[in-house]
N, C-alpha and C positions, 0 to 999 in steps of 0.2 A: 446857772452856776452849779458846779459840782458839789456834791455832799462831802463834808470832811470825812477822812478815814476814821475807822473805829478808834485807833490809837490817838488821833487828834481830838476826837470827841471826848475820850477819857481824860486827856490833858485839860481840855476846856472845863469839863465838869469838876476836876480837882481844883483848878484855879478859881472857879466860881465859888466853891465851898470855902476856900481859904479867904476870899474877899468877904463873903457873907459872915464868916466867923470873926472877922477883924473889927475891933471897936476902937482902934487907935486912929483918930482922924488925921494926924500928921503922917502916919504910915500910909494911909489910904491916899492922901494927897501926893505923897512921893511916888507911889505906884502909878497913880493917874498921870502924873507928869512924865514918868518914864515911858508909859504906854503911848502917850500922845506923841512924844519924840520918835518912838519906834514906828508908829503908824505913819508919821510924816516922812520919815526916812524911806520907808517902804514905798510910799506913794511917789516920792521923788525918783527912787530907783526904777519903779515901773514906768514912769513917764520917760526917763532917759533911755531905758532899754527899748521901749517901743519906738522912740525916735531913731535910735540906732538901727533897729530892724527895718524901718521904713526909709532910712537914709535921710532923715530930717535933722535939723538942728535942735538942741535941747530947748525946753521952754525958757522964757526970759528970766525967770526968777528962781530957777533950780540951782542947787549947789554946783552941779557939773558945769553950768554955763558961767558961773562966777570963777571957777578955777581955770577955765580956758582963757580968761581975759589977761 
């Protein structure tokens, strides 16, 4: 796996500091839920893109396969 660029490393470090300094549990929960959704959307996009590149059908439970029905 490639190393993140310097600018991405900087962004990660900034966000890590913001998370570390937060003491509002509700705000942390909200951020965690947002990140979980973004991570799953990225995973779905990656699966669908790979399937398109290999001329396969999307995985059975991906959002793309549901919109095609």
